[in-house]
Residue, then its C-alpha position, 0 to 999 in steps of 0.5 A: m630146331k625152329k629157332y636154329l633154322q630162323n636164326y643160325a641156319e645158312p641162307v640156302v635153307a630158305a630155298l627148300e620152301g619151293l621143294p616138291d611135296q614128294p618124295a619123302w625119305q627115310n634117312v639122310m646123309i651129307i657129303p662135302a665134296c671138293n676135288e673128288g671123283a664120281g665113285l662117291l655116287r656108288s649105291p647107298p646102304p639100304c634103309g627100308g625106304r628111299s634115302l637122300m644124299i645131300l651132296v655139297i660140291n664146294e671149292p674156295e674162291n682161290a681154288a686151283q684149276n684142277v680142283s675146279e675141273s674135278n668139281r665140274f666133272l663130278a657135277a656132270a656125273v650127277q647129271e648123267r646118272f640122275t634124273p632132274l626133279w626140281q631146280s631152285a628158283q632162287g638161283p643155280g645153287l640147289s637142285l633135286w635129282c632122282d636116282t633111277h638105279d637105287d632107292r635114293d635121291l640126291l640134293l645137289v648144292d652148288r658151291f663151286s660155280e662162279g659166284q657160289r664158291l666158299p670163302g677162302k677159309g670156309g673149308v669143309g666145316f662150312a660145307r658140312k654146315i650147309g649140308a647139315d642145315l639143309a638136312l635139319g630143315l627137311i627133318h623139321r618139315q617132316r620130309i625125312k623120317s629119321g632124326w639122325i643127320h648122317c655125316t660122311d665123306a667121299d673116300v669111304r665105303l659104308p656098310e650095309s647096316y649103316f642106316t639100319r643101325s641108326n634106325a634101330i635106336e631112333d627111339s633113344a635119340s633124345k638121350y644120344s646127341a651123336l653116334v660114332y660108327p666103327f671104322s678102319h682105313s683100307g689096306d687094299r692096294d687097289r684103293s690106295e696110292s701106295r704101300e707107304v701111304i697105307l703104312a702112314t695111314h695105319l700108323y696114324e690110325l694107331s695114334l687115334r685108337y691109342y688116344v681114345a684108349g688113353m682117354s678111356f683109361a683116364g676116365s674122361p667123358y670125351a673118350f670117342h673118335t672125332i672123324g667127320s666121316t663116321m658120325a651121325v648127329s641128332a637133329v635136335h642136339y645139332a640145333k642146340v649147339r648151333g651146328f657145325p663150326k665154319r672151320e677149315a679143319g677140325e669141325d668134327f672135333y669141335l662139334l662132337n665136343k659141344l654135343a658131348k655136353v648136351g647128350t651122350i656120344l654113343a660109340l657103336d660096336p661092330d656086330t660083325a666085321d662087315d659093320v665097319i666104315s672103310i676109309d680109303s688110305r690116301r694123301s690129301d691137301r684138302v684140309p690143313f690138319g687131320t688124317g690127310a695132312a698127317v699122312n702127307k707128313i708121315t710119308g715124308l719121314a726118312d723111316q716112317v716106323s722109327d721116326y713117327q712120334f706118339y704121346d708118352p703114355a704117362v700123359f694119360e696116367l697124369l690125366r687119370l690122376w687129375l680126374q680122380s682128384l676131383p672128389a678130393v678137390w670138392v672136399s677141400g673146398s679150395s680153388e687153390l690147387t696143391i700137389d697134396v690133392f692128387p691121390d696115389c696112382t694105381g697104388d704107386k706114388v707118382e714122382a714129384d716132378k710129374c705131379q708138379a708138371l701136372l699142377d703147372c699145366l693145369k694152372a696154365i689153362k686157368i683151372e683155378k678160375a674154373l674151380v672158383h666158378a664150379f664151387r659157386q655153381s655147385s651145391s653137391e659133389d655131383q654138380f661140381t663134377r659136372q661143372l668141371h667136366t663141362w669146362f675141362d672138355a675135349f679141347r682143354t684136355l688136349k691142351l693139358i696133354h700138349g702142355l705135359r708133352d712140352l714141359l716134361l714128357p716128350s713124344i716117343s717112337y713106336a719102339s719106345l711106346e711098345s716097351r712101356p708097361a702103361f701101353q701094354c696095359l692099354l692093349a690088354g684093356d682095349p681089344d680093338l686097340s690090341a687087334f689093330h696093333d697086332q694087325l699093324r705089326k704083322n702087316f707092316v712093322a715086322e716086315t719093315t724093321g725086322e724081328m721085334t719084341h714087345 
């Protein structure tokens, strides 16, 4: 952590040197806010002490006027609700506020005022890095007792167990590099823009849950959700991977991809229905891709249910085939792959054209060069497998899936997905996916399309 703070942290962390000795906090959460309302200042979950919210109000240099006005309104709401404790002497960018209503304080980071704004392509990744770097600095200074940096967003409702669940596994933080909380997108009409937005959001959530279930079926070590508002990151591991990437979008995906290589990503199961993070269903143009952008695209379809496309489940069968072939590749000792190395899948011979497509897509992402390196660095099958899983990470897995989609297995409609036996097998093996799918059918699909059968 010391090395990271000295060499890679954002300059604003240096301003913490002037922070008062008191108070100290049990837990910390960071929220990047751009064009958000004051509702995010709602009461925090209990944590057995005081918590700290690091609020990074941000906008790019080219922000629209309405975004700037919204940010100024949010900053004014902070000043109205909270009592000032401290202002950084190094400029207007950092201030500490006391919440007299709840066991919480707020560290406000001004990245929206003139001269403080983010670069045009800094985006949410830059804002998250600023907040997480500040949290890391406070943890390193032992001002925060917990070693978890909780990352969330303005559009969520956190469960009462939010902090207590991470505190309960504090002793295991050296093993786990990140926690991923269970989540669902709200179907509450009062919290959402319209029924079509709720439907679009739930279709997208089905695609997310389906993707993780497919990754798990394939045996991938990267079978976890990558949603920025649902994760807590180990401070030590955050420093090891040099923090959030400064990206306009996808910063959560890339950070968790790196964290999975230095520790275990623990997906928390809900003990009760109340343990789930609830995310608002809404349109958003804050980032170029992700949930908000997907919802915008889906609501523009002529028929959301019929026109939205999902991966063909055969891509996950081929991913499984590849991952199951690693022992045979090790035994062969050859970095030149051929179709012969792929084992049979679930007892049935995979069609030759699918095997050839898999081989072609693996070669397109330069698997043979990676195999040469893995053989050189490994003296056992276990080492070889670890080398391959480190190289063939979440990003390259997604590239392989996209390659298979583009070459042989185009995406399919919801009705076609339901008709595939492979998808039904995923439903049978993943209770969360099955429950969400049933809820989607009951609340939207049957109503929209009429009588449908599996």
